[in-house]
C-alpha positions as CSV (number, residue, x, y, z in Angstrom):
1,M,-34.6,-69.2,7.8
2,K,-33.5,-69.4,11.3
3,L,-33.8,-73.0,12.8
4,N,-35.5,-74.1,15.6
5,A,-34.2,-76.6,18.8
6,I,-36.8,-79.6,19.6
7,S,-39.1,-78.3,22.3
8,K,-40.9,-80.4,24.1
9,S,-44.6,-78.4,23.1
10,F,-42.9,-79.7,19.3
11,L,-42.7,-82.7,20.2
12,T,-46.3,-83.5,22.0
13,T,-47.5,-82.6,18.2
14,L,-45.5,-85.1,16.8
15,R,-46.5,-88.0,19.2
16,N,-50.3,-86.8,18.5
17,A,-49.4,-86.9,14.5
18,L,-48.0,-90.4,15.2
19,S,-48.0,-93.7,16.4
20,D,-46.6,-93.7,20.1
21,D,-43.3,-95.9,19.4
22,I,-42.2,-93.8,17.0
23,I,-40.5,-90.9,19.0
24,R,-37.8,-91.8,21.2
25,P,-35.2,-90.5,22.8
26,A,-31.7,-91.0,20.6
27,D,-29.2,-94.2,21.7
28,P,-26.3,-93.1,21.8
29,R,-25.7,-95.5,18.7
30,Y,-27.3,-92.7,16.7
31,L,-24.9,-90.5,17.7
32,E,-21.6,-91.4,16.8
33,E,-20.0,-92.2,13.6
34,P,-17.5,-94.8,13.4
35,R,-14.3,-92.4,12.5
36,G,-15.0,-91.3,16.0
37,R,-14.4,-87.1,14.8
38,Y,-17.6,-86.2,14.8
39,V,-20.2,-86.9,17.8
40,G,-24.0,-85.8,18.3
41,Q,-25.4,-84.1,20.9
42,D,-26.2,-85.5,24.3
43,G,-30.9,-85.5,24.8
44,G,-31.3,-86.0,21.3
45,M,-34.5,-87.5,19.9
46,V,-34.9,-90.4,17.3
47,A,-38.4,-90.7,15.4
48,L,-38.7,-94.3,13.9
49,P,-41.6,-93.9,11.1
50,R,-43.1,-97.2,9.8
51,T,-44.0,-96.3,6.3
52,V,-43.6,-93.1,3.7
53,Q,-47.4,-91.5,5.4
54,D,-45.2,-91.1,8.4
55,V,-42.1,-89.9,7.1
56,A,-44.3,-87.5,5.2
57,R,-46.1,-86.9,8.4
58,I,-42.4,-85.8,10.4
59,V,-41.1,-83.9,7.4
60,K,-44.2,-81.6,7.0
61,L,-44.4,-80.9,11.0
62,C,-40.9,-79.8,10.9
63,A,-40.9,-77.6,8.3
64,Q,-43.6,-76.3,9.7
65,A,-41.7,-76.1,13.3
66,P,-39.3,-75.3,12.0
67,V,-36.8,-77.8,13.2
68,G,-33.5,-79.7,11.4
69,I,-33.8,-83.2,10.2
70,V,-30.8,-85.6,10.3
71,P,-31.7,-88.6,8.6
72,Y,-29.9,-91.8,9.7
73,G,-29.5,-95.2,7.9
74,G,-26.9,-97.6,8.6
75,G,-24.9,-94.9,10.5
76,T,-21.7,-96.2,8.3
77,G,-20.8,-93.5,6.9
78,L,-17.4,-91.7,6.8
79,V,-17.8,-88.3,6.7
80,G,-20.0,-87.0,9.8
81,G,-23.4,-86.8,7.2
82,Q,-25.4,-89.1,9.8
83,V,-24.7,-86.6,13.0
84,M,-25.0,-83.4,14.2
85,P,-22.6,-81.9,16.2
86,E,-23.6,-78.4,17.2
87,G,-26.5,-76.3,16.4
88,P,-30.1,-76.4,17.5
89,M,-31.1,-79.1,18.1
90,P,-32.3,-81.5,15.1
91,L,-34.5,-84.5,14.6
92,I,-32.6,-87.8,14.4
93,L,-34.7,-89.7,11.3
94,S,-34.0,-93.2,11.2
95,L,-35.3,-95.6,8.4
96,E,-34.2,-98.8,10.4
97,R,-38.5,-100.2,10.4
98,L,-38.7,-99.0,6.8
99,N,-37.3,-102.2,5.7
100,A,-39.1,-104.6,3.7
101,V,-38.3,-105.8,-0.3
102,R,-41.8,-105.2,-1.9
103,D,-40.8,-106.7,-5.1
104,V,-38.4,-109.1,-7.3
105,D,-38.6,-109.5,-10.3
106,P,-36.0,-111.3,-12.7
107,L,-38.0,-111.5,-16.0
108,E,-37.1,-107.2,-15.5
109,N,-34.6,-107.5,-13.7
110,V,-36.0,-105.2,-11.3
111,L,-36.1,-105.4,-7.2
112,V,-38.3,-102.6,-5.1
113,A,-37.5,-102.3,-1.7
114,E,-37.5,-99.6,1.2
115,A,-34.6,-97.4,2.3
116,G,-33.9,-98.8,5.7
117,T,-33.0,-102.3,4.0
118,I,-29.4,-104.2,5.2
119,L,-27.6,-104.4,1.7
120,A,-27.1,-108.4,2.1
121,D,-30.5,-108.8,2.5
122,I,-30.5,-107.1,-1.2
123,Q,-28.2,-109.4,-2.2
124,A,-30.0,-112.6,-0.8
125,A,-33.3,-111.8,-2.0
126,A,-31.5,-111.3,-5.1
127,E,-29.9,-114.4,-5.5
128,A,-33.3,-115.9,-4.2
129,K,-34.5,-115.8,-7.6
130,D,-30.8,-116.1,-9.0
131,R,-30.3,-112.8,-10.0
132,M,-27.6,-110.5,-8.0
133,F,-27.9,-107.0,-7.2
134,A,-23.9,-106.0,-7.9
135,L,-23.7,-103.3,-5.0
136,S,-20.6,-104.7,-2.9
137,L,-19.0,-103.1,0.6
138,A,-17.4,-104.0,3.3
139,A,-19.6,-102.5,5.3
140,E,-22.8,-104.5,3.2
141,G,-23.8,-106.2,6.5
142,S,-25.5,-102.8,8.1
143,C,-25.5,-100.1,6.3
144,Q,-28.5,-99.6,3.9
145,I,-29.3,-99.2,1.0
146,G,-31.5,-95.6,1.5
147,G,-28.0,-94.5,2.4
148,N,-25.9,-96.3,0.1
149,L,-28.0,-93.9,-3.3
150,A,-27.7,-90.8,-0.6
151,T,-23.7,-90.4,-0.3
152,N,-24.1,-92.8,-4.6
153,A,-21.2,-96.1,-3.1
154,G,-19.4,-97.1,-4.5
155,G,-17.8,-100.6,-4.0
156,V,-15.5,-102.7,-5.2
157,N,-17.8,-103.6,-8.3
158,V,-17.6,-100.0,-10.0
159,L,-15.4,-100.8,-13.1
160,R,-18.2,-103.1,-14.5
161,Y,-21.4,-102.1,-12.9
162,G,-21.3,-98.6,-11.9
163,N,-22.1,-96.7,-8.7
164,T,-25.3,-96.9,-6.7
165,R,-26.7,-94.1,-8.8
166,D,-26.3,-96.5,-12.2
167,L,-28.0,-99.8,-10.5
168,C,-31.4,-97.5,-9.6
169,L,-34.1,-97.0,-11.8
170,G,-36.6,-95.1,-9.6
171,L,-37.5,-93.3,-6.1
172,E,-39.9,-93.0,-4.1
173,A,-38.9,-89.9,-1.4
174,V,-40.0,-87.0,0.7
175,L,-39.6,-84.1,0.1
176,P,-38.6,-81.1,1.9
177,N,-42.4,-79.7,1.8
178,G,-43.5,-83.0,3.4
179,E,-44.8,-84.2,0.1
180,I,-44.4,-87.9,-1.5
181,W,-42.2,-88.2,-4.8
182,N,-44.1,-91.3,-6.5
183,G,-40.9,-92.0,-8.7
184,L,-41.1,-95.7,-8.4
185,T,-40.4,-96.8,-11.8
186,R,-39.0,-99.7,-13.1
187,L,-38.2,-97.8,-17.4
188,R,-35.3,-98.1,-18.8
189,K,-36.0,-95.0,-20.3
190,D,-37.9,-92.3,-19.4
191,N,-37.3,-88.4,-21.3
192,T,-39.9,-86.5,-19.2
193,G,-37.6,-83.3,-18.1
194,Y,-35.4,-83.1,-15.1
195,D,-33.8,-86.0,-13.5
196,L,-34.6,-85.3,-10.3
197,R,-34.0,-89.3,-8.9
198,N,-30.3,-88.5,-10.2
199,L,-30.8,-85.2,-8.1
200,L,-31.6,-86.9,-4.8
201,I,-29.0,-89.7,-5.5
202,G,-26.0,-88.4,-4.2
203,A,-27.4,-85.1,-2.3
204,E,-27.1,-87.2,1.0
205,G,-30.2,-86.4,2.2
206,T,-30.0,-82.0,1.9
207,L,-32.8,-82.2,-0.5
208,G,-35.0,-85.0,0.4
209,I,-35.9,-87.7,1.9
210,I,-35.3,-91.6,0.2
211,T,-37.9,-94.2,0.9
212,A,-38.1,-96.7,-1.8
213,A,-35.9,-97.5,-4.3
214,A,-36.2,-100.0,-7.9
215,L,-32.7,-101.7,-8.1
216,K,-31.6,-103.3,-11.5
217,L,-30.4,-106.8,-11.3
218,A,-28.0,-108.4,-13.1
219,P,-27.5,-112.4,-14.4
220,R,-25.5,-114.1,-12.0
221,P,-22.2,-115.4,-14.0
222,A,-21.7,-118.7,-14.4
223,S,-18.3,-118.2,-13.7
224,L,-16.7,-116.4,-11.3
225,G,-12.7,-116.4,-11.0
226,T,-10.9,-114.6,-8.5
227,A,-6.8,-113.8,-8.1
228,L,-4.3,-112.5,-6.3
229,M,-1.5,-111.4,-8.6
230,V,2.1,-110.0,-7.5
231,V,3.4,-106.7,-9.2
232,P,6.3,-104.8,-9.3
233,S,4.9,-101.5,-9.2
234,P,1.4,-99.3,-9.9
235,Q,2.3,-98.6,-13.1
236,A,2.9,-102.5,-13.5
237,A,-0.9,-102.8,-12.1
238,L,-2.4,-100.7,-14.7
239,D,-0.4,-102.3,-17.2
240,L,-1.6,-105.2,-15.9
241,L,-5.5,-103.8,-16.1
242,S,-4.6,-102.3,-19.7
243,L,-4.3,-105.8,-20.9
244,A,-6.9,-108.0,-19.1
245,R,-9.6,-105.5,-20.4
246,T,-7.9,-107.1,-23.5
247,R,-8.3,-110.2,-23.5
248,V,-11.6,-110.6,-21.2
249,G,-13.2,-106.5,-21.6
250,D,-16.6,-105.9,-19.3
251,A,-15.8,-109.1,-17.5
252,I,-13.7,-107.5,-15.1
253,S,-16.1,-106.8,-11.8
254,A,-13.4,-106.0,-9.5
255,F,-9.9,-104.7,-10.0
256,E,-8.4,-103.9,-6.0
257,L,-4.4,-102.6,-5.4
258,M,-2.8,-103.4,-1.8
259,H,0.5,-102.5,-0.4
260,R,2.0,-104.1,1.9
261,Q,1.3,-101.5,4.4
262,G,-2.7,-102.6,4.6
263,P,-1.6,-106.7,4.6
264,E,0.3,-105.3,7.1
265,F,-1.2,-104.3,9.4
266,V,-4.0,-107.1,9.2
267,A,-0.8,-109.2,10.2
268,E,-0.3,-106.6,13.2
269,T,-4.0,-106.3,14.5
270,L,-5.7,-109.3,13.2
271,P,-3.4,-112.2,13.5
272,D,-6.0,-115.0,12.1
273,I,-6.8,-113.6,9.3
274,R,-4.5,-115.6,6.7
275,Q,-2.0,-114.1,4.6
276,P,-1.9,-115.8,1.0
277,F,1.8,-115.3,0.5
278,P,4.9,-116.4,2.7
279,E,6.1,-112.7,2.8
280,I,4.1,-109.8,2.1
281,P,4.4,-108.5,-1.6
282,E,5.5,-104.7,-2.0
283,W,2.3,-104.6,-4.3
284,M,-0.4,-106.7,-5.4
285,V,-3.6,-107.0,-7.2
286,L,-7.3,-108.7,-6.8
287,I,-9.0,-109.5,-9.6
288,E,-12.1,-110.9,-10.1
289,L,-14.0,-112.2,-13.4
290,G,-17.4,-113.0,-14.1
291,L,-17.7,-115.1,-17.1
292,N,-20.3,-117.7,-18.6
293,Q,-17.0,-119.8,-19.7
294,D,-14.4,-121.0,-17.7
295,A,-13.2,-117.7,-15.3
296,D,-10.4,-119.1,-14.0
297,A,-8.9,-120.4,-17.2
298,A,-9.2,-116.6,-18.4
299,L,-7.2,-115.5,-15.0
300,S,-4.9,-118.7,-16.1
301,D,-3.5,-117.0,-18.9
302,L,-3.5,-112.8,-17.9
303,F,-1.1,-114.1,-15.3
304,E,0.8,-116.0,-18.2
305,L,0.7,-113.5,-20.3
306,G,1.5,-111.0,-17.2
307,M,4.7,-112.8,-16.7
308,E,5.4,-112.9,-20.1
309,Q,5.2,-109.2,-20.3
310,G,7.0,-108.9,-17.2
311,L,4.3,-107.3,-15.2
312,V,3.5,-110.4,-12.9
313,E,5.8,-111.5,-10.2
314,D,3.8,-114.5,-8.4
315,G,0.2,-115.0,-8.5
316,L,-2.7,-117.7,-7.2
317,V,-5.4,-118.0,-8.9
318,A,-8.6,-118.9,-6.1
319,Q,-9.4,-123.3,-6.4
320,N,-12.4,-122.5,-4.5
321,T,-15.1,-120.8,-2.5
322,G,-12.9,-121.2,0.6
323,Q,-9.9,-119.8,-1.5
324,R,-11.9,-116.7,-3.2
325,T,-13.6,-115.8,0.3
326,E,-9.8,-115.4,1.8
327,F,-8.2,-113.7,-0.5
328,W,-11.4,-111.0,-0.2
329,S,-11.2,-111.4,3.7
330,L,-8.0,-110.2,3.0
331,R,-8.8,-106.9,1.4
332,E,-11.5,-106.0,3.5
333,H,-10.2,-106.2,6.7
334,I,-7.7,-103.7,5.9
335,P,-9.7,-100.8,6.6
336,V,-10.7,-103.0,9.9
337,A,-7.2,-102.6,10.6
338,N,-6.4,-99.2,9.8
339,K,-9.0,-98.5,12.5
340,R,-7.5,-100.9,14.7
341,I,-3.7,-98.7,14.2
342,G,-5.7,-95.7,14.4
343,S,-5.0,-93.2,11.6
344,V,-3.3,-89.6,11.1
345,C,-6.1,-88.4,8.8
346,S,-7.7,-90.9,6.2
347,H,-8.5,-89.5,2.3
348,D,-11.4,-91.2,0.0
349,I,-9.9,-89.8,-3.3
350,S,-9.7,-90.3,-7.2
351,V,-7.9,-89.1,-9.9
352,P,-7.5,-89.7,-13.4
353,L,-6.3,-93.4,-14.6
354,G,-3.3,-92.8,-15.8
355,A,-2.1,-90.2,-12.9
356,V,-2.3,-92.9,-10.5
357,P,1.6,-94.3,-10.5
358,D,2.6,-90.7,-10.3
359,F,0.2,-89.7,-7.9
360,I,1.5,-92.7,-5.4
361,A,5.3,-92.3,-5.9
362,R,4.6,-87.7,-5.6
363,G,2.2,-88.6,-2.5
364,G,5.2,-90.6,-0.5
365,E,7.1,-88.1,-1.2
366,K,5.6,-85.4,0.3
367,I,4.4,-87.5,3.1
368,A,7.3,-88.4,3.9
369,E,8.9,-84.8,4.4
370,L,6.0,-84.0,6.6
371,G,7.6,-85.8,9.4
372,D,7.7,-90.1,10.5
373,L,4.9,-91.3,8.9
374,R,3.6,-94.4,7.3
375,V,1.1,-94.9,4.4
376,N,-0.7,-97.4,3.6
377,C,-2.5,-96.9,-0.2
378,F,-5.7,-98.9,-1.1
379,G,-8.5,-99.1,-3.7
380,H,-10.3,-99.0,-6.3
381,L,-6.9,-98.8,-9.2
382,G,-10.2,-99.9,-12.3
383,D,-12.1,-96.9,-11.4
384,G,-8.7,-94.2,-10.2
385,N,-10.1,-94.4,-7.0
386,L,-7.3,-94.2,-3.6
387,H,-7.8,-94.7,-0.3
388,Y,-4.9,-92.5,0.2
389,N,-4.7,-93.2,4.9
390,V,-1.6,-92.3,6.3
391,F,-0.8,-93.5,10.2
392,P,1.3,-92.7,12.6
393,A,4.8,-94.4,12.7
394,R,5.0,-97.8,14.8
395,G,5.2,-97.5,18.1
396,R,3.2,-93.7,18.1
397,D,-0.4,-92.9,18.7
398,R,-1.8,-90.8,16.5
399,S,-2.6,-88.2,18.9
400,D,0.6,-87.3,18.7
401,Y,0.5,-86.1,15.3
402,D,-2.8,-84.1,15.9
403,P,-0.6,-80.6,15.1
404,L,0.3,-82.5,11.0
405,R,-3.3,-83.7,11.1
406,D,-4.3,-80.6,8.7
407,D,-0.8,-80.6,7.1
408,V,-1.6,-83.7,5.9
409,K,-4.8,-83.6,4.2
410,R,-3.6,-80.4,2.4
411,V,-1.1,-81.9,0.7
412,V,-3.0,-85.0,0.1
413,H,-5.6,-83.2,-1.7
414,D,-3.4,-80.1,-3.2
415,L,-2.2,-83.0,-5.4
416,V,-5.5,-84.5,-6.4
417,Q,-6.1,-80.7,-7.2
418,E,-3.0,-80.4,-9.4
419,Y,-4.3,-83.7,-11.4
420,N,-7.9,-82.7,-11.5
421,G,-8.6,-85.6,-9.6
422,S,-11.6,-85.6,-6.6
423,F,-11.3,-85.1,-2.7
424,S,-14.2,-87.6,-1.9
425,A,-14.2,-90.2,-4.7
426,E,-17.2,-92.5,-3.0
427,H,-17.6,-91.4,0.6
428,G,-19.5,-88.3,0.0
429,V,-18.8,-84.7,1.5
430,G,-20.8,-84.7,4.8
431,R,-19.7,-82.8,7.5
432,M,-16.3,-83.3,7.1
433,K,-15.0,-82.2,3.9
434,V,-17.3,-79.2,3.9
435,P,-14.3,-77.0,4.2
436,D,-13.0,-78.5,1.1
437,L,-16.2,-78.6,-0.7
438,E,-15.7,-74.7,-0.9
439,K,-11.7,-75.0,-1.7
440,Y,-11.6,-77.2,-4.2
441,G,-15.1,-77.2,-5.8
442,D,-15.9,-74.5,-9.0
443,P,-17.7,-72.3,-8.1
444,V,-20.2,-71.8,-10.6
445,K,-21.0,-75.2,-9.4
446,L,-21.4,-74.2,-5.8
447,A,-23.4,-71.4,-6.9
448,A,-26.2,-74.1,-8.7
449,M,-26.2,-76.5,-6.2
450,R,-26.5,-73.3,-3.2
451,A,-29.3,-72.2,-5.6
452,I,-31.2,-75.7,-5.9
453,K,-30.4,-76.4,-1.7
454,S,-32.2,-73.1,-2.0
455,A,-36.3,-73.6,-3.8
456,L,-36.4,-77.4,-2.7
457,D,-35.6,-76.9,0.5
458,P,-35.8,-72.8,1.7
459,V,-36.2,-73.2,4.9
460,G,-33.3,-76.0,5.4
461,I,-34.6,-78.0,7.9
462,M,-32.5,-81.0,5.3
463,N,-29.5,-82.5,7.1
464,P,-27.9,-78.8,8.4
465,G,-24.6,-77.9,7.6
466,A,-23.5,-81.2,5.3
467,V,-22.8,-81.2,2.3
468,L,-23.2,-77.2,2.3
469,R,-22.4,-74.9,5.0
470,A,-25.6,-74.2,6.7
């Protein structure tokens, strides 16, 4: 069915069904995404519901109209899923007013929060009960848990705690017909048919709108240890990860790989961020352990063993919270520095763990064949997820390389495909990567996805053009 643009009569219908302040013209912030690749349509309208019942009324009226809906969380997504640059003018639906933490139960290790709750606020609510919510992202001060669930966000703690999907027990959601699904279970075991929860998580708002979630909490480790270790190569980093797993098992919460280019960008654009080593190493890893015993001693032991085996060349173990914060600050400011430099093309990819060193070597060779470009390769080595970003030569602007952008993406994604990897490890598909999904996705999977979309959203109102072509 063809969607209609928002009309004056439709806006009148919405306003008659809702409180006066729920429907308003969309501020520019609702029409932008962080990388500036997509811009929403001027003159759009935003709905700011206060309750799940408000969301249900809005969705039901949009289905009847029919008018497309673009769900909006914190606006931090990097693949254009939160903006619709073309097509019939949609209604933007922001969850920012649904921001209550409804319950925190340390006995059950469960926290129930509404979709518009900022991730950092959820972390703080858990900490107040001496628990932790393990999801941790650079954007945690502004991203919202509904968006984290809709994109199945990853972050730095996936190695130990899993993606957002693994941290969710149940959902409350509004389906495309306007009905409310009360799936906010706190159960660990519930084998009662199809798993609608996991269908909605990662669907990027194309199958329904998440309005609340029951989230898993974890005990806070008694001892937290953080270290930066200089390694001679990505292969040495991978071997060090294997050694760490042998020594401390599942206590590793983060194992981040950083190439020299990232800290160099930080030094160039953010000179106030402290660099831990007098000279920036070619490769280093940021390791974090959580134990019920002395984590610093375990890291010192790992450092010594790594040195003996030729896997570590230098290193620092954080001696206090301030040093730990400095180590993480360097890692977390790499994306900020990347943005200031301006990438030609950024990639969020994953390959099998054992293929990471070979992928990095071959990728560098292939990018060099395209021209004078710089590669900043960093990311979550423990789960095979690399942020493989390509930048202009020093002194040049990314616009100089616009004719090469598609070639760079093709080279990187073709190489990922060779290793049976993924062109989108944790950022999702959005609108940016729809052609990539069509090119690299399994045809049987794509057919099943389209069938599910058609069954749940036959009118096609939910985030039109995201994940699957409208």
